[in-house]
DSSP file (Angstrom, degrees, kcal/mol; ACC not computed):
  #  RESIDUE AA STRUCTURE BP1 BP2  ACC     N-H-->O    O-->H-N    N-H-->O    O-->H-N    TCO  KAPPA ALPHA  PHI   PSI    X-CA   Y-CA   Z-CA
    1    1 A M              0   0    0      0, 0.0     5,-0.0     0, 0.0     0, 0.0   0.000 360.0 360.0 360.0 136.9    0.0    0.0    0.0
    2    2 A D     >  -     0   0    0      1,-0.1     4,-2.6     4,-0.1     5,-0.2  -0.298 360.0-122.3 -57.7 143.2    1.3    3.5   -0.8
    3    3 A V  H  > S+     0   0    0      1,-0.2     4,-2.7     2,-0.2     5,-0.2   0.834 111.1  52.6 -63.1 -33.8    2.5    5.3    2.2
    4    4 A L  H  > S+     0   0    0      2,-0.2     4,-2.2     1,-0.2    -1,-0.2   0.908 110.6  47.4 -69.8 -39.8    0.1    8.2    1.8
    5    5 A D  H  > S+     0   0    0      2,-0.2     4,-2.1     1,-0.2    -2,-0.2   0.927 113.5  49.1 -62.1 -44.1   -2.8    5.8    1.6
    6    6 A W  H  X S+     0   0    0     -4,-2.6     4,-2.8     1,-0.2    -2,-0.2   0.932 110.4  49.8 -60.8 -45.7   -1.5    4.0    4.7
    7    7 A F  H  X S+     0   0    0     -4,-2.7     4,-2.7     1,-0.2    -1,-0.2   0.892 109.3  51.9 -62.3 -40.0   -1.1    7.3    6.6
    8    8 A S  H  X S+     0   0    0     -4,-2.2     4,-2.4     2,-0.2    -1,-0.2   0.905 112.1  46.3 -62.1 -41.5   -4.6    8.3    5.7
    9    9 A R  H  X S+     0   0    0     -4,-2.1     4,-2.4     2,-0.2    -2,-0.2   0.889 111.0  52.2 -68.5 -39.3   -6.0    5.0    7.0
   10   10 A W  H  X S+     0   0    0     -4,-2.8     4,-1.3     2,-0.2    -2,-0.2   0.947 111.0  47.9 -60.4 -47.1   -3.9    5.3   10.1
   11   11 A Y  H >X S+     0   0    0     -4,-2.7     4,-1.3     1,-0.2     3,-0.7   0.938 111.4  49.8 -58.5 -48.2   -5.3    8.8   10.8
   12   12 A E  H 3< S+     0   0    0     -4,-2.4     3,-0.3     1,-0.2    -1,-0.2   0.887 107.3  55.1 -59.2 -39.2   -8.8    7.6   10.2
   13   13 A A  H 3< S+     0   0    0     -4,-2.4    -1,-0.2     1,-0.2    -2,-0.2   0.778 106.8  51.0 -66.2 -26.2   -8.3    4.7   12.6
   14   14 A Q  H << S+     0   0    0     -4,-1.3     2,-0.3    -3,-0.7     5,-0.2   0.768  85.5 101.5 -81.3 -25.9   -7.2    7.1   15.4
   15   15 A C     <  +     0   0    0     -4,-1.3    29,-0.0    -3,-0.3    -3,-0.0  -0.430  35.4 158.6 -66.3 121.5  -10.3    9.3   15.0
   16   16 A D        -     0   0    0     -2,-0.3    -1,-0.1     0, 0.0    -3,-0.0   0.169  69.6 -89.1-129.5  15.4  -12.7    8.5   17.7
   17   17 A G  S    S+     0   0    0      1,-0.1    -2,-0.1     0, 0.0     0, 0.0   0.223 123.5  42.8  93.1 -14.5  -14.8   11.7   17.9
   18   18 A D  S >> S+     0   0    0      3,-0.0     3,-1.7     2,-0.0     4,-0.9   0.649  99.1  61.6-124.7 -50.7  -12.5   13.3   20.4
   19   19 A W  H >> S+     0   0    0      1,-0.3     4,-3.2    -5,-0.2     3,-1.3   0.886 100.7  55.5 -52.3 -47.3   -8.8   12.7   19.4
   20   20 A E  H 34 S+     0   0    0      1,-0.3    -1,-0.3     2,-0.2    -5,-0.1   0.678 104.7  54.8 -66.0 -16.0   -9.0   14.5   16.1
   21   21 A H  H <4 S+     0   0    0     -3,-1.7    -1,-0.3     1,-0.1    -2,-0.2   0.700 121.9  26.1 -86.3 -20.5  -10.3   17.6   17.8
   22   22 A R  H << S+     0   0    0     -3,-1.3    -2,-0.2    -4,-0.9    -3,-0.1   0.689 129.4  13.0-112.9 -27.3   -7.3   17.8   20.3
   23   23 A F     <  +     0   0    0     -4,-3.2    18,-0.1    -5,-0.2    20,-0.1  -0.191  63.4 128.8-127.4-146.5   -4.5   16.0   18.5
   24   24 A G  E     -A   40   0A   0     16,-0.5    16,-1.0    -2,-0.1     2,-0.1  -0.349  58.4 -53.6 111.7 169.1   -3.6   14.8   15.1
   25   25 A P  E     -A   39   0A   0      0, 0.0     2,-0.4     0, 0.0    14,-0.2  -0.467  40.9-160.1 -81.9 153.9   -0.7   15.0   12.6
   26   26 A S  E     -A   38   0A   0     12,-2.4    12,-2.4    -2,-0.1     2,-0.5  -0.988   4.0-169.9-135.2 124.3    0.7   18.3   11.4
   27   27 A I  E     +A   37   0A   0     -2,-0.4     2,-0.3    10,-0.2    10,-0.2  -0.966  22.0 151.0-115.1 126.7    2.8   18.6    8.2
   28   28 A S  E     -A   36   0A   0      8,-2.5     8,-2.7    -2,-0.5     2,-0.3  -0.848  39.8-101.0-142.3 178.1    4.6   21.9    7.5
   29   29 A T  E     -A   35   0A   0     -2,-0.3     2,-0.3     6,-0.2     6,-0.3  -0.714  22.9-146.4-103.9 157.3    7.6   23.2    5.8
   30   30 A V  E  >  -A   34   0A   0      4,-2.0     4,-1.3    -2,-0.3     6,-0.0  -0.828  23.6-116.9-118.0 161.9   11.0   24.3    7.2
   31   31 A D  T  4 S+     0   0    0     -2,-0.3     4,-0.0     2,-0.2    -2,-0.0   0.290 103.8  65.1 -87.5  11.0   13.2   27.1    5.9
   32   32 A N  T  4 S-     0   0    0     30,-0.0    -1,-0.2     0, 0.0    47,-0.0   0.258 130.1 -92.4-107.6  19.4   16.3   25.2    4.8
   33   33 A P  T  4 S+     0   0    0      0, 0.0     2,-0.3     0, 0.0    -2,-0.2   0.948  87.2  85.0 -80.3 170.8   14.0   24.0    2.7
   34   34 A G  E  <  -A   30   0A   0     -4,-1.3    -4,-2.0    45,-0.2     2,-0.3  -0.992  63.6 -65.1 167.5-163.0   12.2   20.9    3.7
   35   35 A W  E     -AB  29  78A   0     43,-2.5    43,-2.0    44,-0.3     2,-0.4  -0.814  24.0-159.8-120.2 154.8    9.4   19.2    5.5
   36   36 A S  E     -AB  28  77A   0     -8,-2.7    -8,-2.5    -2,-0.3     2,-0.4  -0.997   5.1-169.9-134.7 131.1    8.3   18.8    9.1
   37   37 A L  E     +AB  27  76A   0     39,-3.5    39,-2.3    -2,-0.4     2,-0.4  -0.986   6.7 178.9-120.0 129.1    6.0   16.1   10.4
   38   38 A K  E     +AB  26  75A   0    -12,-2.4   -12,-2.4    -2,-0.4     2,-0.4  -0.996   1.5 179.3-131.8 126.8    4.7   16.2   14.0
   39   39 A I  E     -AB  25  74A   0     35,-2.4    35,-2.8    -2,-0.4     2,-0.6  -0.958  22.4-143.4-131.4 114.1    2.2   13.7   15.4
   40   40 A D  E     -AB  24  73A   0    -16,-1.0   -16,-0.5    -2,-0.4    33,-0.2  -0.663  13.6-161.3 -73.0 120.6    1.0   13.8   19.0
   41   41 A L    >   +     0   0    0     31,-2.5     3,-2.3    -2,-0.6     5,-0.2   0.538  46.3 124.1 -86.6  -7.8    0.8   10.2   20.0
   42   42 A A  T 3  S+     0   0    0     30,-0.5     3,-0.1     1,-0.3    -2,-0.1  -0.317  84.6   8.4 -56.6 129.0   -1.6   10.6   23.0
   43   43 A G  T 3  S+     0   0    0      1,-0.3    -1,-0.3   -20,-0.1     2,-0.2   0.501 107.6 111.7  79.3   4.4   -4.6    8.4   22.5
   44   44 A T  S X  S-     0   0    0     -3,-2.3     3,-1.5     1,-0.1    -1,-0.3  -0.468  87.6 -98.6-100.4 176.1   -3.2    6.6   19.4
   45   45 A D  T 3  S+     0   0    0      1,-0.3    55,-0.1    -2,-0.2    -3,-0.1   0.667 126.2  51.9 -64.3 -16.1   -2.1    3.0   18.9
   46   46 A C  T >  S+     0   0    0     -5,-0.2     3,-2.2    52,-0.1    -1,-0.3   0.277  77.2 144.8-104.1   8.2    1.5    4.4   19.5
   47   47 A D  T <  S+     0   0    0     -3,-1.5    -5,-0.1     1,-0.3     3,-0.1  -0.231  74.3   6.8 -52.9 126.9    0.8    6.2   22.8
   48   48 A G  T 3  S+     0   0    0      1,-0.3    -1,-0.3    24,-0.1     2,-0.1   0.375  97.2 128.7  83.3  -4.3    3.7    6.0   25.1
   49   49 A R    <   -     0   0    0     -3,-2.2     2,-0.3    -8,-0.1    -1,-0.3  -0.487  44.8-146.0 -83.5 155.7    6.1    4.3   22.6
   50   50 A T        -     0   0    0     -2,-0.1     2,-0.4    -3,-0.1    20,-0.1  -0.886  13.4-165.1-124.5 154.3    9.5    5.7   21.9
   51   51 A L        -     0   0    0     -2,-0.3    18,-2.0    18,-0.1     3,-0.1  -0.965  20.5-136.3-136.0 117.6   11.8    6.0   18.9
   52   52 A D        -     0   0    0     -2,-0.4    15,-0.1    16,-0.2    18,-0.1  -0.412  49.8 -76.1 -66.7 151.7   15.5    6.9   19.3
   53   53 A R        -     0   0    0     16,-0.1     2,-0.4    -2,-0.1    15,-0.2  -0.247  50.3-167.7 -56.4 128.2   16.7    9.4   16.8
   54   54 A L  E     -C   67   0A   0     13,-2.8    13,-2.2    -3,-0.1     2,-0.3  -0.953   7.3-173.0-113.8 137.5   17.2    8.0   13.3
   55   55 A T  E     -C   66   0A   0     -2,-0.4     2,-0.4    11,-0.2    11,-0.2  -0.958  14.6-165.7-133.1 153.3   19.1   10.0   10.7
   56   56 A H  E    S-C   65   0A   0      9,-2.5     9,-1.7    -2,-0.3     4,-0.1  -0.981  76.8 -23.4-136.5 122.5   19.8    9.7    7.0
   57   57 A N  S >  S+     0   0    0     -2,-0.4     3,-2.3     7,-0.2     9,-0.1   0.840  73.7 174.1  49.7  42.3   22.4   11.8    5.2
   58   58 A Y  T 3  S+     0   0    0      1,-0.3    -1,-0.1     7,-0.1     6,-0.1   0.757  72.7  50.9 -57.1 -28.3   22.1   14.5    7.9
   59   59 A E  T 3  S+     0   0    0      4,-0.1    -1,-0.3     3,-0.0     2,-0.1   0.577  87.1 104.8 -86.3  -9.0   25.0   16.5    6.4
   60   60 A H  S <  S-     0   0    0     -3,-2.3    -4,-0.1     3,-0.2    19,-0.0  -0.452  73.5-131.6 -73.6 145.3   23.6   16.5    2.9
   61   61 A E  S    S-     0   0    0     -2,-0.1    -1,-0.1     1,-0.1     3,-0.1   0.862  93.8  -1.5 -67.1 -37.3   22.0   19.8    1.7
   62   62 A A  S    S+     0   0    0     17,-0.1     2,-1.4     1,-0.1    19,-0.5   0.688 118.9  69.7-125.3 -33.2   18.7   18.3    0.4
   63   63 A D  S    S+     0   0    0     16,-0.1     2,-0.3    15,-0.1    -3,-0.2  -0.510  79.1 105.0 -94.6  67.7   18.8   14.4    0.7
   64   64 A W        +     0   0    0     -2,-1.4    15,-2.8    -3,-0.1     2,-0.3  -0.960  36.1 170.4-141.8 156.1   18.5   14.2    4.5
   65   65 A W  E     -CD  56  78A   0     -9,-1.7    -9,-2.5    -2,-0.3     2,-0.3  -0.965   9.6-167.0-158.2 158.1   15.9   13.3    7.2
   66   66 A T  E     -CD  55  77A   0     11,-2.7    11,-2.6    -2,-0.3     2,-0.3  -0.981   7.8-174.2-146.4 140.6   15.8   12.6   10.9
   67   67 A C  E     +CD  54  76A   0    -13,-2.2   -13,-2.8    -2,-0.3     2,-0.3  -0.980  15.4 141.7-136.5 146.4   13.0   11.1   13.0
   68   68 A W  E     - D   0  75A   0      7,-2.3     7,-3.6    -2,-0.3     2,-0.4  -0.970  38.8-115.7-166.6 169.4   12.5   10.7   16.7
   69   69 A T  E     + D   0  74A   0    -18,-2.0     2,-0.3    -2,-0.3     5,-0.2  -0.933  28.6 171.5-116.9 149.4   10.0   10.8   19.5
   70   70 A Q  E >   - D   0  73A   0      3,-2.3     3,-0.8    -2,-0.4    -2,-0.0  -0.932  68.7  -5.0-155.0 130.0   10.0   13.1   22.5
   71   71 A D  T 3  S-     0   0    0     -2,-0.3     3,-0.1     1,-0.2   -21,-0.1   0.883 130.6 -52.8  52.1  44.1    7.4   13.7   25.1
   72   72 A N  T 3  S+     0   0    0      1,-0.2   -31,-2.5   -23,-0.1   -30,-0.5   0.787 114.9 115.7  64.1  30.9    4.9   11.4   23.4
   73   73 A V  E <   -BD  40  70A   0     -3,-0.8    -3,-2.3   -33,-0.2     2,-0.5  -0.998  59.7-139.5-128.9 133.5    5.3   13.2   20.1
   74   74 A F  E     -BD  39  69A   0    -35,-2.8   -35,-2.4    -2,-0.4     2,-0.4  -0.806  23.7-169.2 -88.8 130.4    6.7   11.7   16.8
   75   75 A Y  E     +BD  38  68A   0     -7,-3.6    -7,-2.3    -2,-0.5     2,-0.3  -0.957  11.7 173.1-120.4 140.0    8.9   14.2   14.9
   76   76 A G  E     +BD  37  67A   0    -39,-2.3   -39,-3.5    -2,-0.4     2,-0.3  -0.968   2.2 172.1-143.4 130.5   10.2   13.9   11.4
   77   77 A V  E     +BD  36  66A   0    -11,-2.6   -11,-2.7    -2,-0.3     2,-0.3  -0.975  12.7 144.3-134.0 150.6   12.1   16.6    9.5
   78   78 A G  E     -BD  35  65A   0    -43,-2.0   -43,-2.5    -2,-0.3   -13,-0.3  -0.989  44.7 -60.2-171.2 175.9   13.9   16.3    6.2
   79   79 A G    >   -     0   0    0    -15,-2.8     3,-2.0    -2,-0.3   -44,-0.3   0.018  63.5 -87.0 -64.2 174.5   14.9   17.8    2.9
   80   80 A P  T 3  S+     0   0    0      0, 0.0     3,-0.2     0, 0.0   -46,-0.1   0.687 127.8  41.3 -63.5 -21.1   12.4   19.0    0.2
   81   81 A L  T 3  S+     0   0    0    -19,-0.5     4,-0.2     1,-0.1     3,-0.2   0.194  98.1  81.2-107.0  15.5   12.1   15.6   -1.5
   82   82 A Q    <>  +     0   0    0     -3,-2.0     4,-2.4     1,-0.2     5,-0.2   0.293  51.3 101.8-109.5   9.7   12.0   13.5    1.8
   83   83 A L  H  > S+     0   0    0     -3,-0.2     4,-2.4     1,-0.2     5,-0.2   0.931  86.8  49.6 -59.5 -44.3    8.4   13.8    2.9
   84   84 A R  H  > S+     0   0    0      1,-0.2     4,-2.3     2,-0.2    -1,-0.2   0.904 110.1  51.3 -60.3 -41.3    7.6   10.3    1.6
   85   85 A S  H  > S+     0   0    0     -4,-0.2     4,-2.2     2,-0.2    -1,-0.2   0.906 109.1  50.2 -62.9 -41.6   10.7    9.0    3.4
   86   86 A I  H  X S+     0   0    0     -4,-2.4     4,-2.2     1,-0.2    -2,-0.2   0.924 111.3  48.4 -62.9 -44.4    9.6   10.6    6.7
   87   87 A L  H  X S+     0   0    0     -4,-2.4     4,-2.7     1,-0.2    -1,-0.2   0.871 109.2  54.0 -63.6 -36.2    6.2    9.0    6.3
   88   88 A E  H  X S+     0   0    0     -4,-2.3     4,-2.9     2,-0.2    -2,-0.2   0.895 107.0  51.1 -64.2 -40.3    7.8    5.6    5.6
   89   89 A V  H  X S+     0   0    0     -4,-2.2     4,-2.5     2,-0.2     5,-0.2   0.942 111.3  47.9 -61.4 -46.2    9.8    5.9    8.8
   90   90 A F  H  X S+     0   0    0     -4,-2.2     4,-3.3     1,-0.2     5,-0.2   0.935 112.5  48.8 -60.2 -45.7    6.7    6.6   10.8
   91   91 A R  H  X S+     0   0    0     -4,-2.7     4,-2.5     1,-0.2     5,-0.2   0.937 111.9  48.6 -60.1 -47.1    4.8    3.7    9.1
   92   92 A G  H  X S+     0   0    0     -4,-2.9     4,-1.1     1,-0.2    -1,-0.2   0.920 116.8  42.2 -59.2 -44.6    7.7    1.3    9.8
   93   93 A W  H  X S+     0   0    0     -4,-2.5     4,-2.4    -5,-0.2     3,-0.2   0.928 114.6  50.0 -67.8 -46.4    7.9    2.3   13.4
   94   94 A A  H  X S+     0   0    0     -4,-3.3     4,-1.7     1,-0.2     7,-0.2   0.868 110.9  48.8 -64.1 -37.3    4.1    2.4   14.0
   95   95 A T  H  < S+     0   0    0     -4,-2.5    -1,-0.2    -5,-0.2    -2,-0.2   0.758 111.2  50.8 -77.5 -22.3    3.6   -1.0   12.5
   96   96 A I  H  < S+     0   0    0     -4,-1.1    -2,-0.2    -3,-0.2    -1,-0.2   0.914 116.8  38.8 -74.6 -44.4    6.4   -2.5   14.6
   97   97 A V  H  < S+     0   0    0     -4,-2.4    -2,-0.2     1,-0.3    -3,-0.2   0.727 129.7  32.6 -79.8 -20.2    5.0   -1.1   17.9
   98   98 A S    ><  +     0   0    0     -4,-1.7     3,-2.4    -5,-0.2    -1,-0.3  -0.679  68.4 179.9-134.1  79.1    1.4   -1.7   16.9
   99   99 A P  T 3  S+     0   0    0      0, 0.0    -1,-0.1     0, 0.0    -4,-0.1   0.656  75.1  71.6 -59.8 -16.1    1.3   -4.9   14.8
  100  100 A S  T 3  S+     0   0    0    -55,-0.1    -5,-0.1     2,-0.1     3,-0.1   0.656  78.2  97.7 -74.3 -13.0   -2.5   -4.7   14.4
  101  101 A L  S <  S-     0   0    0     -3,-2.4     2,-0.1    -7,-0.2    -3,-0.0  -0.478  87.4-103.9 -73.0 144.9   -2.0   -1.7   12.0
  102  102 A P              0   0    0      0, 0.0    -1,-0.1     0, 0.0    -2,-0.1  -0.393 360.0 360.0 -66.1 145.9   -2.1   -2.4    8.3
  103  103 A E              0   0    0     -4,-0.1   -97,-0.1    -2,-0.1    -8,-0.0   0.416 360.0 360.0 -94.4 360.0    1.2   -2.4    6.6
């Protein structure tokens, strides 16, 4: 399944009439340039799980990303062509910590 389709299904599965009003994912841009993904994990299938910082090509100007969790929030940032990679990291991590999620 395409990662964007998977992410949409993951989001829908978390929506319970309350969670989506208080939490949810946020995708924005960063100024170097690139992408930022922030997902508050409270109330999700991944609530309380941790991810040590993972990095790819961190010194490269455009082909880089890094992902981690902190204070029950998943963070991913990366270069302008790395949004799909960041979402793939989240999918890989989320399906390992919550095997009931579709891959």
